[in-house]
FIFIDO-633614 format. One record per residue: chain; x, y, z of N, C-alpha, C in turn. Coordinates in pm, whole numbers, m for minus. Example, Ala and Ser with C-alpha at 12.3 -4.5 7.8 and 13.67 -1.06 7.14 Angstrom:
2
  ch     n.X     n.Y     n.Z    ca.X    ca.Y    ca.Z     c.X     c.Y     c.Z
   A    1319    m569     780    1230    m450     780    1320    m330     780
   A    1285    m225     708    1367    m106     714    1290       3     787
//
This chain:
413
  ch     n.X     n.Y     n.Z    ca.X    ca.Y    ca.Z     c.X     c.Y     c.Z
   A   m2485   11892   11688   m2461   11888   11560   m2260   11864   11587
   A   m2200   11771   11519   m2075   11764   11552   m2008   11826   11427
   A   m1904   11933   11468   m1862   12001   11358   m1784   11945   11323
   A   m1693   11800   11386   m1569   11745   11301   m1675   11631   11252
   A   m1735   11587   11138   m1754   11473   11147   m1653   11379   11062
   A   m1660   11225   11102   m1561   11125   11098   m1567   11120   10946
   A   m1440   11162   10904   m1415   11115   10779   m1380   10907   10788
   A   m1393   10883   10640   m1404   10726   10651   m1233   10713   10585
   A   m1193   10619   10698   m1005   10585   10675   m1016   10530   10564
   A    m886   10620   10527    m842   10577   10390    m694   10457   10425
   A    m696   10383   10346    m613   10253   10374    m488   10301   10277
   A    m365   10285   10388    m244   10296   10308    m184   10154   10278
   A    m158   10164   10150    m114   10104   10052     105   10132   10008
   A     174   10029    9996     292   10088    9922     389    9990    9984
   A     529    9987    9967     654    9877    9931     703    9930   10087
   A     729    9853   10145     828    9896   10245     960    9906   10197
   A    1065    9930   10261    1204    9972   10235    1254    9837   10207
   A    1246    9701   10250    1286    9553   10267    1261    9525   10138
   A    1108    9558   10068    1081    9505    9985    1149    9600    9849
   A    1164    9700    9864    1234    9785    9785    1346    9749    9763
   A    1451    9713    9826    1604    9651    9818    1567    9480    9763
   A    1484    9402    9775    1470    9300    9732    1436    9364    9596
   A    1380    9389    9539    1344    9428    9407    1422    9449    9301
   A    1531    9554    9380    1640    9625    9338    1748    9506    9297
   A    1765    9402    9438    1872    9298    9393    1841    9177    9283
   A    1654    9170    9277    1682    9095    9172    1662    9141    9064
   A    1613    9274    9010    1647    9337    8881    1795    9348    8867
   A    1857    9365    8971    2054    9387    8962    2077    9251    8885
   A    2018    9134    8944    2075    8972    8909    2010    8961    8787
   A    1891    8970    8728    1825    8986    8593    1919    9054    8481
   A    1961    9213    8535    2062    9254    8416    2157    9158    8377
   A    2253    9154    8506    2368    9100    8500    2332    8958    8428
   A    2218    8841    8472    2218    8749    8382    2201    8798    8229
   A    2137    8893    8207    2101    8912    8067    2236    8958    7995
   A    2305    9071    8056    2451    9124    8075    2529    8974    7965
   A    2543    8893    8094    2634    8780    8062    2603    8719    7924
   A    2460    8693    7939    2383    8661    7827    2426    8687    7677
   A    2393    8845    7660    2452    8890    7549    2621    8923    7520
   A    2686    8880    7623    2829    8878    7645    2865    8770    7564
   A    2805    8633    7627    2831    8494    7600    2803    8500    7460
   A    2708    8552    7377    2647    8545    7224    2724    8602    7123
   A    2773    8762    7228    2864    8843    7109    2972    8767    7110
   A    3006    8686    7238    3162    8630    7251    3162    8475    7105
   A    3063    8369    7158    3034    8326    7025    3039    8354    6891
   A    2950    8477    6921    2932    8501    6687    3076    8558    6690
   A    3144    8619    6763    3275    8704    6743    3343    8523    6696
   A    3390    8463    6769    3473    8369    6761    3403    8250    6649
   A    3293    8237    6632    3223    8185    6503    3299    8275    6364
   A    3258    8407    6389    3276    8489    6290    3463    8497    6255
   A    3511    8507    6301    3693    8457    6315    3713    8323    6275
   A    3668    8218    6335    3702    8065    6275    3604    8106    6120
   A    3529    8127    6079    3453    8142    5975    3532    8183    5864
   A    3616    8339    5912    3687    8406    5837    3826    8327    5793
   A    3861    8301    5898    3986    8150    5854    3963    8048    5781
   A    3847    8018    5786    3805    7878    5717    3820    7941    5562
   A    3716    8071    5513    3700    8068    5415    3845    8118    5335
   A    3951    8152    5400    4046    8230    5319    4161    8081    5298
   A    4108    7993    5395    4184    7888    5384    4093    7803    5282
   A    4045    7809    5239    3910    7727    5129    3996    7825    5019
   A    3989    7903    5003    4059    8017    4920    4178    7991    4840
   A    4280    7983    4965    4420    7958    4884    4411    7819    4848
   A    4364    7721    4901    4380    7601    4863    4309    7553    4739
   A    4199    7630    4719    4155    7609    4618    4212    7666    4430
   A    4311    7758    4521    4374    7833    4424    4471    7737    4370
   A    4514    7704    4474    4680    7621    4446    4618    7455    4421
   A    4525    7414    4432    4421    7311    4359    4426    7327    4232
   A    4377    7418    4194    4377    7470    4005    4532    7459    3957
   A    4620    7545    4038    4724    7574    3948    4847    7401    3968
   A    4795    7343    4092    4862    7181    4091    4789    7052    3974
   A    4678    7101    3936    4570    7026    3887    4689    7018    3729
   A    4695    7196    3665    4746    7212    3518    4894    7234    3543
   A    4950    7162    3625    5101    7164    3659    5173    7063    3510
   A    5268    7129    3476    5367    7067    3382    5442    6981    3438
   A    5444    6861    3426    5527    6769    3494    5608    6662    3425
   A    5660    6722    3317    5759    6667    3211    5864    6672    3313
   A    5942    6555    3280    6047    6571    3344    6181    6642    3310
   A    6122    6712    3135    6236    6805    3132    6220    6947    3135
   A    6123    6950    3237    6034    7116    3265    6083    7140    3404
   A    6170    7286    3457    6181    7311    3579    6109    7254    3697
   A    6135    7277    3806    6013    7321    3920    6097    7400    3985
   A    6059    7441    4116    6171    7498    4232    6116    7497    4352
   A    6111    7378    4448    6061    7359    4550    6177    7400    4682
   A    6139    7476    4734    6296    7540    4832    6260    7528    4981
   A    6287    7446    5054    6299    7424    5194    6337    7575    5229
   A    6308    7638    5374    6415    7706    5409    6426    7688    5529
   A    6577    7708    5538    6652    7714    5646    6585    7580    5761
   A    6530    7501    5779    6449    7425    5842    6510    7277    5830
   A    6478    7253    5726    6515    7080    5677    6459    6994    5799
   A    6314    7017    5882    6259    7001    5946    6273    7016    6073
   A    6352    7123    6133    6352    7210    6220    6300    7310    6269
   A    6293    7359    6371    6264    7496    6358    6314    7603    6283
   A    6273    7681    6225    6341    7812    6110    6446    7884    6176
   A    6541    7944    6169    6606    8008    6226    6614    8145    6169
   A    6620    8165    6068    6622    8306    5998    6534    8338    5886
   A    6482    8467    5868    6379    8488    5789    6415    8437    5624
   A    6306    8372    5573    6212    8411    5567    6140    8278    5672
   A    6139    8180    5684    6074    8085    5802    6027    7990    5666
   A    5942    8039    5609    5854    7980    5533    5909    7907    5406
   A    5823    7788    5305    5886    7730    5215    5815    7832    5090
   A    5904    7787    4984    5862    7894    4845    5849    7771    4741
   A    5783    7801    4629    5761    7687    4530    5708    7768    4409
   A    5822    7737    4300    5762    7766    4187    5767    7692    4077
   A    5657    7687    3969    5640    7581    3865    5560    7665    3748
   A    5585    7569    3618    5474    7559    3537    5365    7526    3547
   A    5251    7614    3443    5100    7571    3469    5039    7630    3360
   A    4973    7511    3322    4869    7588    3184    4737    7666    3258
   A    4765    7781    3319    4651    7879    3370    4690    8017    3320
   A    4613    8112    3325    4629    8238    3273    4708    8274    3387
   A    4795    8382    3336    4848    8461    3390    4886    8628    3354
   A    4959    8676    3414    4980    8828    3402    5087    8857    3272
   A    5069    8923    3182    5148    8968    3064    5222    9129    3077
   A    5284    9145    3013    5353    9265    2995    5273    9378    2918
   A    5256    9487    2964    5172    9544    2815    5205    9575    2712
   A    5348    9578    2706    5400    9553    2530    5412    9437    2512
   A    5360    9340    2559    5354    9179    2478    5216    9204    2415
   A    5245    9137    2245    5136    9104    2168    5053    8990    2178
   A    4940    9011    2183    4829    8887    2248    4910    8775    2157
   A    4933    8750    1996    4945    8649    1970    5077    8575    1983
   A    5168    8632    2068    5290    8548    2120    5258    8524    2279
   A    5115    8532    2331    5063    8522    2446    5046    8339    2463
   A    5111    8284    2557    5088    8164    2554    4977    8134    2646
   A    4952    7976    2646    4822    7972    2748    4939    7886    2873
   A    5083    7922    2924    5087    7872    3028    5179    7975    3102
   A    5191    7975    3219    5238    8061    3326    5359    7984    3419
   A    5433    8082    3490    5524    8056    3574    5441    8140    3690
   A    5397    8001    3826    5317    7998    3879    5427    7978    4024
   A    5433    8090    4133    5531    8089    4236    5411    8128    4375
   A    5457    8064    4496    5382    8091    4579    5509    8100    4738
   A    5479    8236    4799    5570    8235    4886    5495    8336    5017
   A    5523    8341    5139    5534    8432    5273    5639    8529    5224
   A    5579    8668    5239    5608    8770    5219    5743    8830    5345
   A    5832    8835    5387    5900    8786    5515    5910    8943    5535
   A    5840    9022    5495    5818    9187    5608    5677    9182    5615
   A    5598    9148    5543    5473    9170    5604    5381    9038    5642
   A    5439    8927    5625    5385    8804    5642    5241    8757    5638
   A    5205    8736    5466    5106    8735    5417    5156    8670    5268
   A    5032    8545    5233    5104    8464    5104    5049    8581    5024
   A    5173    8494    4900    5169    8612    4788    5177    8488    4688
   A    5093    8530    4582    5119    8429    4481    5129    8510    4324
   A    5181    8437    4230    5276    8507    4097    5207    8404    3998
   A    5158    8480    3870    5122    8452    3760    5180    8534    3643
   A    5300    8475    3600    5339    8568    3487    5321    8463    3357
   A    5272    8521    3286    5210    8445    3193    5357    8451    3061
   A    5377    8322    2991    5488    8286    2919    5491    8320    2782
   A    5564    8316    2713    5526    8370    2551    5541    8239    2472
   A    5551    8236    2340    5544    8117    2241    5695    8107    2263
   A    5790    8161    2222    5933    8160    2168    5995    8277    2218
   A    6149    8251    2240    6228    8356    2277    6257    8454    2204
   A    6258    8579    2291    6254    8723    2177    6302    8817    2270
   A    6283    8922    2198    6346    9046    2235    6286    9158    2334
   A    6129    9088    2309    6017    9105    2373    6070    9092    2546
   A    6007    9244    2627    5989    9184    2754    5929    9027    2845
   A    5837    9007    2757    5776    8889    2813    5902    8757    2801
   A    5865    8693    2875    5960    8556    2890    5931    8434    2857
   A    6001    8363    2802    5941    8188    2717    5965    8107    2860
   A    5840    7984    2808    5896    7864    2861    6002    7776    2790
   A    6102    7729    2898    6220    7681    2884    6201    7559    2914
   A    6308    7462    2859    6318    7359    2882    6466    7321    2941
   A    6440    7212    3022    6598    7187    3108    6697    7157    2997
   A    6825    7185    2953    6950    7130    2883    7039    7145    2933
   A    7140    7055    2936    7255    7018    3016    7358    7136    2920
   A    7446    7164    3032    7544    7258    2989    7623    7184    2871
   A    7681    7077    2923    7765    6987    2809    7691    6852    2803
   A    7631    6846    2682    7533    6730    2669    7586    6600    2626
   A    7703    6613    2553    7724    6471    2516    7903    6463    2524
   A    7950    6338    2542    8069    6327    2504    8091    6272    2397
   A    8199    6351    2301    8207    6290    2170    8238    6172    2138
   A    8330    6113    2245    8389    5929    2229    8299    5859    2285
   A    8222    5872    2385    8167    5744    2446    7998    5802    2382
   A    7938    5890    2383    7826    5933    2384    7749    5950    2505
   A    7822    5938    2586    7761    5972    2768    7763    6098    2802
   A    7686    6150    2865    7680    6237    2938    7795    6255    3036
   A    7875    6398    2999    7927    6399    3107    7919    6521    3213
   A    7832    6594    3178    7794    6720    3301    7652    6697    3277
   A    7578    6713    3371    7464    6691    3400    7405    6787    3483
   A    7483    6916    3487    7410    7055    3565    7338    7099    3437
   A    7179    7118    3479    7092    7208    3376    7136    7309    3353
   A    7156    7379    3202    7175    7497    3164    7101    7639    3289
   A    7207    7705    3311    7151    7852    3382    7018    7915    3349
   A    7021    7906    3210    6917    7990    3138    6762    7910    3142
   A    6798    7775    3160    6696    7646    3195    6595    7640    3292
   A    6690    7693    3411    6642    7661    3526    6561    7796    3589
   A    6435    7792    3628    6369    7868    3721    6454    7969    3819
   A    6534    7872    3885    6622    7987    3999    6763    8027    3965
   A    6792    8039    3820    6915    8035    3783    6906    8211    3848
   A    7043    8211    3878    7083    8359    3911    7129    8418    3771
   A    7090    8536    3718    7120    8613    3628    7047    8608    3496
   A    7002    8488    3529    6897    8449    3392    6772    8496    3392
   A    6707    8437    3290    6578    8507    3263    6484    8507    3405
   A    6482    8443    3470    6402    8409    3625    6469    8470    3740
   A    6572    8518    3741    6616    8636    3842    6501    8741    3894
   A    6533    8679    4044    6459    8790    4073    6311    8726    4169
   A    6312    8598    4129    6153    8518    4200    6222    8444    4307
   A    6323    8403    4325    6340    8313    4438    6357    8428    4561
   A    6318    8367    4691    6252    8431    4817    6376    8482    4894
   A    6528    8423    4816    6608    8457    4894    6623    8622    4836
   A    6614    8641    4746    6624    8762    4667    6508    8889    4631
   A    6381    8841    4659    6283    8926    4621    6233    9032    4709
   A    6298    9050    4844    6314    9192    4876    6372    9312    4808
   A    6472    9293    4731    6551    9339    4648    6518    9406    4508
   A    6510    9269    4470    6514    9293    4311    6373    9243    4241
   A    6229    9247    4326    6131    9202    4261    6036    9354    4206
   A    6096    9443    4246    6017    9579    4240    6013    9638    4051
   A    6053    9564    3960    6038    9614    3854    5958    9539    3764
   A    5819    9601    3719    5748    9538    3645    5756    9460    3533
   A    5863    9438    3495    5925    9368    3372    6008    9265    3423
   A    6007    9235    3511    6093    9097    3600    5941    8988    3636
   A    5997    8865    3632    5869    8805    3689    5840    8824    3851
   A    5952    8839    3886    5946    8862    4029    5849    9036    4124
   A    5792    9078    4032    5735    9213    4015    5610    9222    4029
   A    5550    9017    3993    5421    9041    3961    5332    8946    4086
   A    5400    8931    4239    5343    8925    4333    5217    8951    4330
   A    5118    8906    4428    5008    8949    4474    4955    8912    4597
   A    4889    8952    4681    4828    8911    4808    4757    8847    4752
   A    4753    8707    4833    4642    8556    4822    4574    8556    4955
   A    4670    8535    5039    4609    8524    5181    4679    8627    5258
   A    4622    8719    5317    4654    8849    5417    4661    8791    5527
   A    4578    8674    5612    4625    8639    5719    4707    8535    5752
   A    4767    8458    5602    4832    8340    5654    4984    8386    5657
   A    5025    8371    5777    5166    8428    5810    5304    8251    5771
   A    5245    8138    5763    5341    8055    5776    5286    7929    5648
   A    5373    7896    5542    5320    7797    5502    5490    7673    5459
   A    5449    7563    5468    5524    7457    5456    5453    7320    5362
   A    5577    7281    5308    5515    7137    5238    5627    7033    5236
   A    5590    6918    5195    5670    6812    5212    5589    6740    5095
   A    5638    6609    5079    5618    6540    4980    5554    6390    5014
   A    5434    6339    4946    5390    6198    4969    5443    6136    4820
   A    5534    6062    4840    5535    5957    4746    5511    5847    4714
   A    5546    5808    4583    5435    5667    4537    5477    5531    4614
   A    5567    5533    4666    5623    5419    4777    5533    5433    4917
   A    5465    5534    4930    5397    5543    5042    5437    5651    5129
   A    5567    5667    5160    5652    5771    5211    5662    5888    5202
   A    5651    5968    5297    5698    6106    5292    5830    6173    5288
   A    5850    6252    5227    5973    6295    5195    6000    6479    5172
   A    6104    6533    5207    6143    6702    5143    6193    6660    4987
   A    6213    6537    4972    6301    6551    4852    6178    6500    4745
   A    6205    6514    4609    6082    6444    4552    6167    6342    4454
   A    6240    6246    4539    6283    6102    4471    6230    5980    4592
   A    6208    5902    4574    6198    5780    4655    6316    5741    4687
   A    6332    5644    4777    6457    5563    4821    6448    5461    4770
   A    6470    5399    4628    6424    5350    4544    6459    5142    4565
   A    6424    5074    4584    6438    4962    4611    6367    4838    4516
   A    6469    4741    4496    6377    4640    4385    6288    4579    4436
   A    6189    4528    4371    6067    4502    4401    6120    4347    4445
   A    6013    4288    4512    6015    4185    4619    6032    4039    4500
   A    6122    3982    4485    6096    3893    4390    6181    3923    4261
   A    6246    4053    4259    6321    4106    4139    6473    4030    4174
   A    6490    3999    4051    6652    3972    3993    6733    4081    3943
   A    6833    4091    3960    6930    4213    3913    7031    4316    3982
   A    7082    4403    3964    7147    4443    4059    7041    4565    4148
   A    7143    4565    4250    7059    4662    4368    7101    4825    4323
   A    6965    4889    4323    7043    5032    4304    7117    5121    4417
   A    7152    5203    4316    7243    5303    4477    7174    5407    4417
   A    7128    5436    4564    7038    5559    4573    7156    5685    4610
   A    7152    5845    4573    7213    5893    4656    7118    6047    4681
   A    7074    6039    4793    6988    6119    4806    7040    6242    4881
   A    7119    6254    4912    7199    6351    4992    7292    6413    4902
   A    7318    6426    4759    7406    6468    4706    7451    6660    4708
   A    7543    6646    4671    7527    6781    4652    7606    6854    4504
   A    7567    6771    4450    7621    6822    4303    7532    6723    4212
   A    7537    6754    4096    7450    6663    3991    7523    6552    3964
   A    7530    6464    3908    7552    6299    3923    7676    6316    3774
   A    7737    6367    3822    7852    6391    3736    8010    6289    3818
   A    7964    6240    3903    8048    6180    3999    8110    6027    3932
   A    8186    5946    3910    8221    5815    3820    8234    5719    3952
   A    8181    5602    3989    8170    5503    4072    8217    5363    4008
   A    8302    5297    4117    8368    5224    4066    8304    5083    4022
   A    8190    5092    4049    8136    4929    4026    8025    4988    3958
   A    7998    5087    3868    7863    5123    3819    7755    5148    3871
   A    7660    5201    3821    7514    5205    3902    7401    5107    3818
   A    7346    5091    3896    7213    5034    3853    7095    5085    3777
   A    7003    5052    3689    6899    5134    3607    6804    5163    3753
   A    6745    5279    3761    6653    5326    3838    6676    5412    3954
   A    6824    5381    3983    6870    5471    4080    6861    5606    4095
   A    6814    5645    4214    6822    5773    4217    6927    5862    4266
   A    6921    5992    4220    7016    6086    4308    6947    6254    4296
   A    6962    6283    4401    6904    6418    4455    6996    6499    4475
   A    7008    6643    4395    7152    6763    4431    7064    6829    4532
   A    7100    6794    4700    7021    6865    4761    7085    7037    4734
   A    7196    7087    4684    7212    7202    4669    7144    7269    4558
   A    7117    7222    4408    7001    7283    4352    6861    7230    4320
   A    6813    7122    4426    6730    7075    4442    6681    7049    4315
   A    6708    6916    4240    6702    6866    4134    6733    6713    4138
   A    6619    6624    4104    6631    6474    4137    6675    6441    4010
   A    6724    6327    4026    6798    6247    3832    6730    6068    3841
   A    6718    6029    3748    6710    5866    3766    6777    5814    3685
   A    6884    5700    3674    6972    5600    3618    6888    5541    3513
   A    6917    5588    3394    6830    5512    3249    6925    5405    3188
   A    7087    5396    3234    7107    5300    3153    7265    5318    3234
   A    7285    5178    3253    7415    5171    3299    7463    5003    3280
   A    7577    4995    3285    7656    4836    3300    7751    4837    3394
   A    7821    4715    3406    7953    4703    3496    8061    4776    3519
   A    8066    4874    3398    8174    4979    3376    8106    5060    3446
   A    8212    5163    3528    8196    5243    3591    8226    5391    3504
   A    8148    5483    3527    8155    5590    3489    8080    5573    3312
   A    7971    5481    3279    7909    5472    3145    7737    5517    3205
   A    7727    5542    3309    7585    5540    3342    7533    5686    3291
   A    7403    5655    3282    7319    5772    3170    7202    5835    3286
   A    7211    5954    3315    7113    6010    3407    7017    6110    3354
   A    6885    6104    3357    6824    6173    3317    6747    6318    3421
   A    6684    6374    3397    6602    6462    3513    6491    6372    3546
   A    6434    6362    3665    6345    6258    3722    6221    6374    3703
   A    6224    6546    3765    6074    6596    3776    6015    6481    3897
   A    5843    6531    3895    5780    6490    3978    5743    6319    3960
   A    5771    6223    3877    5775    6107    3810    5712    6028    3943
   A    5804    6046    4084    5803    5983    4187    5696    6026    4306
   A    5646    6165    4277    5561    6235    4367    5408    6189    4302
   A    5355    6157    4454    5210    6114    4418    5129    6250    4513
   A    5155    6329    4564    5086    6398    4616    5183    6520    4668
   A    5179    6683    4662    5220    6758    4773    5116    6766    4840
   A    5221    6823    5012    5139    6803    5120    5172    6960    5143
   A    5077    7055    5153    5093    7192    5195    5009    7245    5284
   A    5069    7290    5423    5016    7329    5539    5069    7477    5527
   A    4944    7554    5602    4944    7680    5602    4902    7701    5765
   A    4941    7826    5860    4872    7848    5938    4852    8013    5919
   A    4706    8031    5999    4661    8145    5976    4619    8247    6116
   A    4631    8364    6136    4571    8474    6254    4458    8540    6171
   A    4397    8536    6167    4280    8669    6095    4302    8801    6166
   A    4290    8850    6057    4321    9017    6033    4285    9091    6207
   A    4150    9056    6249    4052    9091    6372    4188    9063    6464
   A    4226    8963    6500    4334    8909    6605    4453    8985    6613
   A    4473    8990    6494    4604    9069    6459    4611    9227    6504
   A    4484    9286    6497    4490    9435    6565    4498    9449    6702
   A    4461    9348    6813    4480    9340    6911    4637    9305    6972
   A    4729    9308    6857    4874    9298    6901    4932    9483    6836
   A    4977    9500    6921    5016    9700    6940    5066    9643    6781
   A    5088    9781    6692    5122    9754    6554    5266    9772    6554
   A    5350    9837    6641    5491    9828    6661    5546    9676    6670
   A    5446    9595    6772    5514    9477    6785    5488    9395    6697
   A    5363    9376    6596    5297    9272    6520    5396    9165    6422
   A    5516    9232    6383    5605    9180    6303    5689    9092    6368
   A    5691    9146    6523    5777    9074    6629    5711    8912    6641
   A    5581    8953    6695    5520    8830    6734    5509    8768    6608
   A    5427    8785    6510    5431    8677    6411    5557    8609    6382
   A    5679    8660    6384    5788    8605    6348    5837    8488    6476
   A    5770    8539    6580    5786    8449    6679    5695    8342    6700
   A    5561    8376    6599    5512    8259    6606    5502    8154    6484
   A    5589    8227    6383    5631    8143    6246    5731    8047    6312
   A    5804    8131    6381    5973    8037    6470    5906    7909    6526
   A    5816    7938    6615    5758    7822    6673    5690    7704    6613
   A    5655    7717    6469    5593    7629    6388    5708    7559    6283
   A    5715    7449    6372    5845    7410    6295    5794    7328    6173
   A    5892    7227    6082    5862    7134    5963    5863    7019    5971
   A    5817    6946    5907    5782    6809    5910    5901    6728    6004
   A    5853    6642    6147    5923    6600    6212    5960    6432    6225
   A    6083    6375    6185    6112    6255    6156    6093    6188    6305
   A    6111    6076    6297    6133    5966    6426    6195    5885    6408
   A    6248    5837    6465    6377    5689    6524    6297    5618    6607
   A    6270    5514    6613    6187    5409    6729    6115    5465    6792
   A    6031    5601    6718    5911    5652    6840    5988    5770    6867
   A    6083    5837    6865    6166    5944    6930    6161    6045    6811
   A    6123    6166    6827    6149    6305    6725    6237    6338    6691
   A    6324    6348    6618    6455    6450    6637    6389    6520    6506
   A    6456    6663    6500    6479    6756    6435    6527    6779    6334
   A    6562    6692    6286    6655    6696    6122    6617    6562    6032
   A    6612    6578    5940    6581    6471    5824    6714    6404    5825
   A    6676    6241    5834    6782    6141    5849    6896    6131    5752
   A    6989    6118    5749    7038    6135    5634    7013    6040    5527
   A    6982    6072    5396    6963    6014    5265    6823    5982    5263
   A    6720    6097    5342    6570    6061    5396    6529    5941    5438
   A    6585    5897    5494    6524    5734    5564    6388    5720    5564
   A    6312    5627    5454    6247    5614    5405    6179    5492    5558
   A    6238    5453    5659    6210    5395    5785    6158    5473    5858
   A    6142    5534    5857    6143    5674    5992    6043    5780    5933
   A    5888    5761    5902    5816    5842    5823    5816    5977    5983
   A    5767    6106    5916    5807    6220    5962    5648    6236    6027
   A    5653    6286    6119    5508    6361    6131    5485    6471    6129
   A    5357    6485    6025    5326    6567    5926    5322    6727    6004
   A    5327    6828    5956    5312    6969    6014    5175    6996    6071
   A    5063    6981    5995    4974    6988    6092    4984    6973    6222
   A    5029    6839    6236    5004    6731    6399    5088    6867    6485
   A    5228    6860    6445    5334    6927    6524    5239    7068    6574
   A    5203    7166    6454    5194    7308    6446    5038    7303    6564
   A    4967    7227    6553    4837    7223    6616    4877    7169    6770
   A    4981    7092    6817    5025    7039    6922    5078    7175    6975
   A    5182    7260    6883    5238    7340    6930    5120    7487    6975
   A    5045    7505    6888    4908    7633    6916    4858    7568    7069
   A    4813    7459    7090    4747    7405    7211    4796    7393    7357
   A    4972    7403    7342    5064    7386    7449    5025    7521    7511
   A    5008    7508    7621    5008    7625    7757    5146    7711    7721
   A    5244    7706    7659    5331    7742    7641    5361    7854    7533
   A    5239    7823    7437    5303    7869    7284    5288    8040    7315
   A    5175    8092    7369    5123    8228    7389    5275    8294    7461
   A    5359    8217    7624    5424    8266    7655    5575    8276    7595
   A    5562    8190    7500    5703    8196    7390    5721    8363    7331
   A    5577    8391    7303    5569    8492    7296    5558    8608    7329
   A    5691    8623    7422    5659    8759    7526    5752    8885    7481
   A    5820    8879    7360    5913    9001    7366    5875    9040    7226
   A    5852    9173    7224    5862    9282    7320    5766    9301    7439
   A    5660    9269    7401    5535    9281    7478    5462    9113    7442
   A    5400    9089    7589    5341    8955    7535    5220    8973    7443
   A    5186    8820    7377    5060    8813    7298    4967    8783    7385
   A    4878    8859    7376    4749    8781    7436    4721    8629    7431
   A    4672    8550    7560    4641    8446    7521    4516    8427    7439
   A    4437    8508    7461    4325    8504    7332    4331    8518    7180
   A    4460    8600    7169    4514    8603    7044    4553    8491    6989
   A    4653    8452    7060    4747    8324    7054    4657    8229    6997
   A    4591    8194    7102    4476    8062    7087    4399    8064    6922
   A    4376    8214    6864    4315    8223    6704    4383    8172    6618
   A    4499    8134    6586    4570    8043    6534    4526    7910    6470
   A    4495    7923    6347    4418    7833    6310    4542    7750    6182
   A    4536    7588    6192    4620    7535    6127    4524    7451    6016
   A    4616    7483    5875    4509    7401    5771    4611    7296    5676
   A    4571    7150    5665    4691    7104    5568    4610    7034    5478
   A    4628    7038    5298    4569    6975    5207    4646    6896    5149
   A    4660    6778    5113    4722    6684    4984    4668    6704    4870
   A    4749    6740    4762    4714    6792    4624    4817    6672    4575
   A    4674    6552    4492    4714    6471    4430    4744    6507    4272
   A    4861    6445    4244    4889    6476    4080    4899    6340    4024
   A    4865    6333    3885    4811    6262    3801    4943    6236    3718
   A    5056    6188    3755    5178    6198    3657    5158    6045    3563
   A    5165    6062    3457    5145    5940    3335    5284    5882    3304
   A    5389    5924    3389    5489    5929    3310    5567    5839    3429
//
C-alpha cells in the first residue's frame, strides 16, 4: 500500500500583478472622474447661488426704489436733490464715486421718539447713497411733520424765493430758492444728509442724516441719469427745448450750463418755454412769460416736468466673493472697482468722449451705464487694474454683476 496516496490537485486562482495594476488604474480614473463631477457640480451650484444672491439683492433694491419713485412728490414747488458725484460722464476721481439722490415721497418714514403721532404726516424725505467707507447702498426714510414747530421733527417745506417780487415791475428779481426751502441747504433743517458731509454730521439721532440704513450690503456703485420726454438722455432734468415743427414764434433760448439761478437779464429777452439749469445748485427753471423787453422774463421751478424716467444702474459684488479679498485690502479693491465703472458716456459722430458736451447736446445720446460697465467688467484688463496693493483674483472680479432699471414717472403737469 502506498503510504502517500495522491491528493487531488487544487486549482490555483487569483489576480496577477498586471491585473491588479490595471484595476487600480481604472479605479483611480473613476475616482478622478467622480471628483471632477462633484467639483463641477459644486462650482456650478456656487456660481448659481452667487448669481441668485445678486439677483435677489438687485430686485430688493429696485423694488424699494420703485415704491419710493411711484409716490414721489413731483410738484414743481417741492424740491428734490439729485447729485452727480465728480464724474459728469467720466470716471470718478475721488470719494464718494457714486451719485446720491434725495426727494420727498408719500411712503412711511421714521420719526423721532419725541414726535407726537398726531403731528406725523404721510410724507417722508427719502435718500439713497453709497457709503464711501463701507461701500454699501444705504437708504433714508425720514418722516416729516405736518407743520413747522419746535419739536425734533422736520416739516415738508415748499420752494420759496429769497426776494419774491420787485415792487415796481412785479417781476421776480432773485430766483434763488431760500435756503430753508431746499433739501441741500447748508445750515438749514436738512443739514447733514448730503454725501459730501454725511461722514461727520449724520451721527445725531435728531438729524435726518442719522437715519440711513443699509439696503444693499453688496451694492458698491450707483449711477443715475434721466430719460427726458423728448426721448433723449441727460444728466440734467431739463430738455433742450425747441419749437415743434410748423410752429411760429420766437425760438426759445436754453441756458443748460448756467452756474446761477436765472437772475441775468438779456438784451433781446427770452421766449416762453425756454429752459434754464443751474449746475451749481442743481435746479431747473422754465420761462413762463416774456416779451421783447429784456429783463421782464418770469421764471418758475421746472421740477420733474421734463423727466419721463429716472435710469438707475447699480454694481454688486456679493459678500461671498468679497470674503476672498483680504480684509485689509477690501476697501482699496472696492474703490478701484468703483473708479473703473464710469458714468454715462456721450458720443460725437460715433466717437466716445468722457465728458458731457456743453449744454448737454441732445444730438449726441450717451451710452448708458449698464453697457459701459458690463464692457469694463468683461474686459481682460478689469482684474489687472485692481492690482494694488494685492491683485484681486480673476474669479472675484468676474463676479461683479451689473443691473439697470428705468423708473417711469407719471407726471401730469
